[in-house]
KOLDREN-216051 format. One line per 2 residues: number of its first residue (from 1); for each residue x, y, z of C-alpha. Coordinates in Angstrom, 1 decimal, always signed. Example, Ala and Ser with C-alpha at 12.3 -4.5 7.8 and 13.67 -1.06 7.14 Angstrom:
<pts>
1> +12.3/-4.5/+7.8 | +13.7/-1.1/+7.1
</pts>
This chain:
<pts>
1> -18.4/-0.5/+13.8 | -16.1/+2.5/+13.6
3> -14.9/+4.4/+16.6 | -16.9/+7.6/+16.0
5> -20.3/+8.6/+14.7 | -21.2/+11.2/+12.0
7> -20.2/+14.9/+12.1 | -22.6/+17.8/+11.9
9> -22.2/+21.5/+12.4 | -21.2/+20.9/+16.0
11> -18.3/+18.6/+15.2 | -17.4/+14.9/+15.7
13> -19.2/+12.9/+18.3 | -16.9/+10.2/+19.5
15> -18.2/+6.6/+19.8 | -15.3/+4.8/+21.5
17> -15.5/+1.0/+21.8 | -15.0/-0.6/+25.2
19> -11.3/-1.2/+26.0 | -10.3/-4.8/+26.3
21> -8.2/-6.1/+29.2 | -4.5/-6.2/+28.3
23> -3.8/-9.3/+28.5 | +17.0/-23.5/-14.7
25> +17.8/-19.9/-15.8 | +15.6/-18.6/-18.6
27> +17.3/-16.1/-20.9 | +16.3/-12.4/-21.3
29> +13.8/-11.5/-23.9 | +13.8/-8.3/-26.0
31> +11.3/-5.9/-24.4 | +7.9/-5.9/-26.0
33> +6.2/-2.5/-25.9 | +2.4/-2.0/-25.5
35> +0.4/+0.7/-27.1 | -2.0/+2.1/-24.5
37> -4.8/+4.7/-25.0 | -4.5/+7.7/-22.7
39> -6.9/+7.9/-19.8 | -9.6/+10.6/-19.4
41> -8.4/+13.6/-17.4 | -10.0/+14.2/-14.0
43> -9.2/+16.7/-11.3 | -10.5/+14.7/-8.4
45> -7.9/+11.9/-8.4 | -4.2/+11.7/-8.4
47> -4.1/+8.4/-10.1 | -5.0/+9.7/-13.5
49> -7.7/+6.9/-13.8 | -10.5/+9.2/-15.1
51> -13.0/+11.4/-13.4 | -14.5/+10.6/-10.0
53> -16.8/+12.2/-7.5 | -14.9/+10.9/-4.5
55> -11.5/+11.5/-3.0 | -9.6/+14.7/-2.4
57> -9.2/+17.8/-4.6 | -8.9/+21.6/-4.5
59> -11.9/+23.7/-5.3 | -11.5/+27.4/-5.4
61> -8.6/+27.3/-2.9 | -10.4/+24.9/-0.5
63> -9.2/+21.3/-0.1 | -12.2/+19.0/-0.5
65> -13.0/+15.5/+0.6 | -16.0/+13.8/-1.0
67> -17.6/+17.3/-1.4 | -16.8/+18.6/+2.1
69> -14.2/+21.2/+3.0 | -11.3/+19.6/+4.9
71> -10.9/+22.7/+6.9 | -14.4/+22.3/+8.3
73> -13.8/+18.6/+9.0 | -10.5/+19.5/+10.9
75> -12.3/+22.1/+13.0 | -14.6/+19.3/+14.2
77> -11.8/+17.0/+15.2 | -10.0/+17.5/+18.5
79> -6.8/+15.6/+17.6 | -3.9/+17.0/+15.5
81> -2.3/+15.8/+13.4 | -4.6/+13.0/+12.0
83> -5.1/+10.9/+8.9 | -8.3/+11.3/+6.8
85> -9.6/+8.8/+4.3 | -12.3/+8.6/+1.7
87> -14.1/+5.3/+2.0 | -15.7/+5.8/-1.4
89> -12.4/+6.4/-3.1 | -11.0/+3.2/-1.7
91> -13.9/+1.2/-3.0 | -13.7/+3.0/-6.4
93> -10.0/+2.0/-6.6 | -10.8/-1.6/-5.8
95> -13.6/-1.6/-8.4 | -11.0/-0.4/-11.0
97> -9.1/-3.7/-10.4 | -12.3/-5.9/-10.4
99> -13.3/-4.3/-13.8 | -9.8/-4.7/-15.3
101> -9.8/-8.4/-14.3 | -13.1/-9.3/-15.9
103> -12.8/-12.4/-18.1 | -9.7/-13.5/-16.3
105> -9.7/-16.1/-13.5 | -8.1/-14.1/-10.8
107> -7.7/-12.9/-7.2 | -7.1/-9.2/-6.5
109> -5.1/-9.2/-3.3 | -4.8/-6.1/-1.2
111> -1.2/-5.5/+0.1 | -1.9/-5.1/+3.8
113> +1.5/-3.5/+4.4 | +0.3/-0.4/+2.5
115> -2.2/+0.5/+5.2 | -3.3/-1.9/+7.9
117> -6.2/+0.0/+9.4 | -8.5/-2.7/+10.6
119> -11.7/-1.1/+9.3 | -10.2/-0.8/+5.9
121> -9.2/-4.5/+6.0 | -12.7/-5.5/+7.0
123> -14.3/-3.4/+4.2 | -12.0/-4.9/+1.5
125> -12.5/-8.5/+2.9 | -16.3/-8.0/+2.7
127> -15.9/-6.9/-1.0 | -14.2/-10.2/-1.7
129> -10.6/-9.1/-2.0 | -7.8/-11.4/-1.2
131> -4.8/-10.3/+1.0 | -1.1/-10.1/+0.7
133> +0.7/-10.6/+4.0 | +4.4/-10.1/+5.0
135> +4.3/-10.8/+8.8 | +2.6/-13.1/+11.3
137> +0.7/-10.2/+12.8 | -0.6/-9.1/+9.3
139> -1.7/-12.7/+8.9 | -3.6/-12.7/+12.2
141> -5.2/-9.4/+11.4 | -6.3/-10.5/+7.9
143> -7.9/-13.6/+9.3 | -9.8/-11.6/+12.0
145> -10.8/-9.1/+9.4 | -12.6/-11.8/+7.4
147> -10.3/-12.4/+4.4 | -10.6/-15.9/+3.0
149> -7.3/-17.5/+4.0 | -7.3/-19.7/+0.8
151> -7.2/-16.4/-1.2 | -4.3/-14.9/+0.6
153> -0.5/-14.9/-0.1 | +2.1/-15.0/+2.6
155> +5.3/-13.2/+1.3 | +8.7/-12.4/+2.7
157> +12.3/-13.3/+2.6 | +12.6/-14.0/+6.3
159> +9.4/-15.7/+7.4 | +9.5/-17.3/+10.8
161> +8.6/-21.0/+11.2 | +5.8/-20.3/+13.7
163> +4.4/-17.8/+11.2 | +4.6/-20.3/+8.4
165> +2.9/-22.9/+10.5 | -0.1/-20.6/+10.9
167> -0.1/-19.9/+7.2 | -0.1/-23.7/+6.5
169> -2.9/-24.4/+9.0 | -5.1/-21.7/+7.3
171> -4.3/-23.1/+3.8 | -2.7/-19.9/+2.5
173> -0.5/-19.7/-0.5 | +3.2/-19.3/+0.7
175> +5.9/-17.8/-1.4 | +9.2/-19.7/-1.3
177> +12.1/-17.1/-1.3 | +15.2/-19.2/-0.8
179> +16.6/-22.6/+0.1 | +16.3/-22.0/+3.8
181> +12.9/-20.6/+3.3 | +11.7/-23.8/+1.6
183> +13.2/-25.9/+4.5 | +11.3/-23.7/+6.9
185> +8.1/-24.1/+4.9 | +8.5/-27.9/+4.9
187> +9.2/-27.9/+8.7 | +6.1/-25.8/+9.3
189> +4.0/-28.2/+7.1 | +5.1/-31.2/+9.2
191> +4.3/-29.3/+12.4 | +0.8/-28.4/+11.0
193> +0.2/-31.9/+9.8 | -0.8/-30.8/+6.3
195> +1.0/-29.9/+3.0 | +2.0/-26.4/+2.4
197> +0.7/-24.6/-0.8 | +3.9/-23.2/-2.4
199> +4.6/-20.5/-4.9 | +8.1/-20.0/-6.1
201> +9.2/-16.4/-6.1 | +11.3/-15.8/-9.3
203> +13.1/-12.6/-10.3 | +12.5/-11.9/-14.0
205> +15.4/-9.4/-13.7 | +13.3/-6.6/-15.3
207> +14.3/-3.1/-14.2 | +11.1/-1.3/-13.1
209> +13.0/+2.1/-13.3 | +12.0/+3.2/-9.8
211> +13.7/+4.3/-6.6 | +16.1/+1.6/-5.6
213> +14.4/+1.1/-2.2 | +11.3/-0.1/-3.9
215> +12.8/-2.1/-6.7 | +12.3/-5.8/-5.9
217> +12.5/-7.8/-9.1 | +16.1/-7.5/-10.3
219> +18.9/-10.0/-10.1 | +20.5/-8.0/-7.2
221> +17.3/-8.0/-5.1 | +17.2/-9.6/-1.6
223> +13.8/-11.2/-2.7 | +13.3/-14.4/-4.7
225> +15.3/-17.5/-5.5 | +18.4/-17.8/-7.5
227> +16.8/-18.5/-10.9 | +19.8/-20.6/-12.0
229> +18.8/-23.0/-9.1 | +15.2/-23.4/-10.2
231> +15.6/-27.1/-10.9 | +16.9/-27.7/-7.4
233> +13.7/-26.2/-5.9 | +11.5/-28.2/-8.3
235> +13.3/-31.4/-7.2 | +13.0/-30.6/-3.6
237> +9.3/-29.9/-3.9 | +8.8/-33.1/-5.9
239> +10.6/-35.2/-3.3 | +8.7/-33.8/-0.2
241> +5.1/-34.9/+0.1 | +4.5/-32.0/+2.6
243> +5.2/-29.4/-0.2 | +2.5/-28.9/-2.7
245> +3.5/-26.9/-5.8 | +0.9/-24.3/-6.7
247> +2.5/-21.7/-8.9 | +5.0/-18.8/-9.4
249> +5.3/-15.3/-8.2 | +7.2/-12.2/-9.2
251> +7.1/-8.6/-8.0 | +9.0/-5.9/-9.9
253> +8.8/-3.0/-7.4 | +6.6/-0.1/-6.7
255> +5.7/+3.3/-8.2 | +5.9/+1.9/-11.7
257> +5.0/+4.3/-14.4 | +5.5/+2.2/-17.6
259> +2.9/-0.5/-18.2 | +5.1/-2.3/-20.7
261> +7.4/-3.4/-17.9 | +4.7/-5.8/-16.7
263> +4.5/-7.1/-20.3 | +8.3/-7.8/-20.3
265> +8.1/-9.6/-17.0 | +5.0/-11.7/-18.0
267> +6.8/-12.9/-21.2 | +9.7/-14.1/-19.1
269> +7.6/-15.6/-16.4 | +5.6/-17.5/-19.0
271> +8.8/-19.2/-20.0 | +9.5/-20.2/-16.4
273> +5.9/-21.6/-16.2 | +6.4/-23.7/-19.2
275> +9.8/-25.0/-17.9 | +8.2/-26.0/-14.6
277> +5.3/-27.8/-16.3 | +7.8/-29.6/-18.5
279> +9.4/-30.9/-15.3 | +6.1/-32.5/-14.4
281> +4.9/-30.0/-11.7 | +1.6/-28.0/-11.9
283> +1.4/-24.2/-12.1 | -2.1/-23.2/-11.0
285> -1.3/-19.6/-10.0 | +0.7/-16.8/-11.5
287> +1.2/-14.0/-9.1 | +2.2/-11.0/-11.1
289> +2.7/-8.8/-8.1 | +1.6/-5.1/-7.9
291> +3.5/-1.9/-8.1 | +1.4/+0.6/-10.2
293> +2.5/+4.1/-9.4 | +0.3/+7.1/-8.7
295> +0.8/+10.8/-9.6 | +2.1/+12.2/-6.4
297> +2.9/+15.5/-8.2 | -0.8/+16.1/-8.9
299> +0.1/+17.9/-12.0 | -2.9/+16.8/-14.0
301> -0.8/+14.6/-16.3 | -2.1/+11.1/-17.0
303> +1.3/+9.5/-17.1 | +0.5/+6.6/-14.9
305> -1.1/+3.3/-16.2 | -4.5/+2.2/-15.0
307> -5.3/-1.4/-13.9 | -7.2/-1.8/-17.1
309> -4.1/-0.7/-19.2 | -1.9/-3.0/-17.2
311> -4.1/-6.0/-17.7 | -4.7/-5.1/-21.4
313> -0.9/-5.2/-21.9 | -0.5/-8.8/-20.4
315> -3.9/-10.3/-21.1 | -3.0/-12.2/-24.3
317> +0.0/-13.9/-22.7 | -1.9/-14.7/-19.5
319> -4.9/-16.1/-21.2 | -2.8/-18.7/-22.9
321> -1.3/-20.0/-19.6 | -4.3/-21.5/-18.0
323> -3.6/-20.1/-14.6 | -5.4/-18.1/-11.9
325> -3.8/-14.6/-11.9 | -3.0/-12.9/-8.6
327> -2.5/-9.2/-8.4 | -1.1/-7.4/-5.3
329> -2.1/-3.7/-5.4 | -1.3/-1.6/-2.3
331> -0.3/+1.9/-3.2 | -2.7/+2.2/-6.2
333> -5.5/+0.8/-4.0 | -5.2/+3.2/-1.1
335> -2.7/+6.0/-1.5 | -5.0/+8.6/-3.2
337> -7.8/+7.8/-0.7 | -5.9/+9.3/+2.2
339> -4.3/+12.6/+3.4 | -2.4/+13.7/+6.4
341> -3.8/+16.8/+8.1 | -1.5/+19.0/+10.3
343> -2.0/+22.2/+12.2 | +0.4/+25.2/+11.7
345> +2.5/+25.9/+14.8 | +4.1/+29.0/+13.3
347> +6.1/+30.5/+10.4 | +9.8/+31.5/+10.6
349> +12.8/+32.3/+8.5 | +16.5/+31.8/+9.1
351> +17.4/+34.5/+6.6 | +18.1/+32.1/+3.9
353> +15.0/+29.9/+4.0 | +11.4/+30.2/+5.1
355> +9.7/+27.5/+7.1 | +6.2/+26.6/+8.0
357> +6.3/+24.6/+11.2 | +3.5/+22.1/+11.8
359> +2.6/+19.6/+14.5 | +2.9/+16.7/+12.0
361> +6.4/+15.2/+11.4 | +8.5/+12.4/+10.1
363> +7.3/+10.4/+13.0 | +3.8/+10.2/+11.7
365> +4.7/+10.5/+8.0 | +8.3/+9.5/+7.1
367> +7.9/+8.8/+3.4 | +9.1/+12.2/+2.1
369> +12.3/+12.1/+4.2 | +13.0/+8.4/+3.9
371> +12.8/+8.4/+0.1 | +13.5/+12.1/-0.5
373> +10.3/+12.1/-2.5 | +7.5/+14.5/-3.3
375> +4.0/+14.5/-1.9 | +1.8/+17.5/-2.7
377> +1.0/+19.9/+0.1 | -1.7/+22.6/+0.2
379> -3.3/+24.8/+2.8 | -6.8/+23.6/+3.5
381> -8.3/+27.1/+2.8 | -7.0/+30.4/+1.4
383> -4.7/+32.3/+3.7 | -4.6/+35.6/+1.8
385> -1.4/+37.5/+1.1 | +1.5/+36.8/-1.3
387> +2.9/+33.4/-2.2 | +6.4/+32.5/-1.0
389> +8.6/+29.5/-1.0 | +8.6/+27.4/+2.2
391> +10.0/+24.2/+3.6 | +7.2/+22.5/+5.6
393> +8.8/+20.9/+8.6 | +7.8/+19.3/+11.9
395> +9.0/+19.5/+15.5 | +11.1/+16.4/+15.6
397> +14.8/+17.0/+16.5 | +16.2/+16.0/+13.0
399> +17.1/+18.1/+10.0 | +15.5/+15.3/+8.0
401> +12.1/+16.1/+9.6 | +10.3/+17.6/+6.7
403> +7.1/+17.0/+4.8 | +8.0/+19.0/+1.8
405> +10.7/+21.4/+0.6 | +10.5/+24.6/-1.5
407> +6.7/+24.7/-1.7 | +5.0/+27.8/-3.0
409> +2.4/+28.7/-0.4 | +0.7/+31.6/+1.2
411> +1.9/+32.4/+4.7 | -0.6/+30.5/+6.9
413> -2.0/+31.8/+10.2 | -1.0/+30.0/+13.4
415> -3.6/+27.2/+14.1 | -4.7/+26.9/+10.5
417> -4.4/+23.5/+8.8 | -2.5/+22.1/+5.8
419> -2.6/+18.7/+4.2 | -0.2/+16.2/+2.6
421> -2.1/+14.5/-0.2 | -1.9/+10.9/-1.3
423> -1.0/+9.7/+2.2 | -3.1/+6.6/+2.3
425> -0.3/+4.2/+1.6 | +3.1/+3.7/+3.3
427> +2.5/+6.6/+5.6 | +0.5/+5.7/+8.7
429> +1.7/+2.1/+8.3 | +5.3/+3.4/+8.6
431> +4.7/+5.8/+11.5 | +7.0/+5.6/+14.5
433> +7.2/+6.9/+18.1 | +10.4/+8.8/+17.5
435> +10.8/+11.7/+19.9 | +8.0/+10.0/+21.9
437> +5.4/+11.2/+19.4 | +2.5/+8.8/+19.3
439> +0.7/+7.5/+16.3 | -2.2/+9.7/+15.3
441> -5.9/+9.1/+15.0 | -7.4/+8.0/+11.7
443> -10.8/+9.1/+10.4 | -12.7/+8.4/+7.2
445> -15.7/+9.9/+5.3 | -18.3/+7.1/+4.9
447> -20.6/+6.6/+2.0 | -23.1/+9.0/+3.5
449> -20.6/+11.8/+4.1 | -20.4/+11.2/+7.9
451> -16.9/+11.5/+9.5 | -16.1/+8.4/+11.5
453> -13.1/+7.8/+13.7 | -11.6/+4.5/+12.7
455> -8.4/+4.4/+14.8 | -7.8/+5.8/+18.3
457> -4.7/+8.0/+18.8 | -2.0/+6.5/+21.0
459> -1.3/+8.2/+24.3 | +1.5/+8.3/+26.9
461> -0.2/+6.1/+29.5 | -1.2/+3.2/+27.3
463> +1.5/+3.4/+24.7 | +4.5/+4.1/+26.9
465> +4.1/+3.8/+30.7 | +2.1/+0.6/+30.6
467> +4.8/-1.1/+28.5 | +7.1/-1.0/+31.5
469> +4.7/-2.8/+33.9 | +6.6/-6.0/+33.4
</pts>
């Protein structure tokens, strides 16, 4: 049950739940390139995955969500800023992965770190998705949301023993990331009294050609084992009855634009799989990771690969391995299904630059300033007047507090709204309380077009003062 009921002409009627009491090195291969047919163009999605009737788009100057004007939705919501999602778009994105994996024994696992809203987790769990987890709290949330623990993967380069023990008890697949991590997994298995199901995280050393902060599969990454020590890990697993070898894992990075990069990695990982099997150990799972990028520019160019194109590029190699394939989509599952809605506080100039100041900030959406990256911004409805170039900034006391720079927009009226598109992934999940700003409310549009509140906004009493009642 979500936190709010449907919206009509009179706005959103809150339905707030009762508050609970606190209480061996394989050599490089020459890259193999894949020929991929271009996707059909569609205006209603930033992924370039073909036409859709769900999600967010601009229609005659009005930003739309599932056929409704976002400006009208915002007028019916008392909080600002807030996040807004399209439930239908999330399900459509998930269906893209299910369709792409047809004919392949597989588990599509949602990367919970991308967006951990509990209603989204429950919805995907009910659809049969697996989950990818990177902390003990994500683990507990996934179990409570209804994900099948045996179809989940516990990742990370610094997993705690008590977290690992929970993962073992639930029968989750656990990535081994280093020598000490394997020792911690074995210790957790002994404490749990049952063998741990182990995947070995290998770096294929394929450059995903992305921002260095989201590149995770090269030789210099903090993630994964030393490939030259693979035989040591195989021997250690063989000698310990509390370690059960299940398979291998790789993850190249995020925002990947070239599908053939997955092909290069799969060819190399296939060699590792054969090497492991030759050593007498089983490989039942091949976790190929995630990382498909999306078109944050919203320029109408279909330059980003679809799940179907990704799988088409690796299908032949995978089908010959006799493994269950695991995918870990996060950004491509949720990013284009969300937007960040802010209210304009005012417009100013310093003589050199023009600024639109909004109530949203880097505290609620840090991605543009953290990665110095682009997310498309539009006014929710026409403002009239000439177009000028503006930086869109928030009220946080940092020069890094911007949502976008040099954006060509009409001068908005005070109190009007603007949106940051494609804010479903790595936006709310990375929000902070810097400058004592509190995490905003989240809403979604359900299948019937009703606006539902799916996360309460934080407040000073519960999120600050109560923390000091020690």
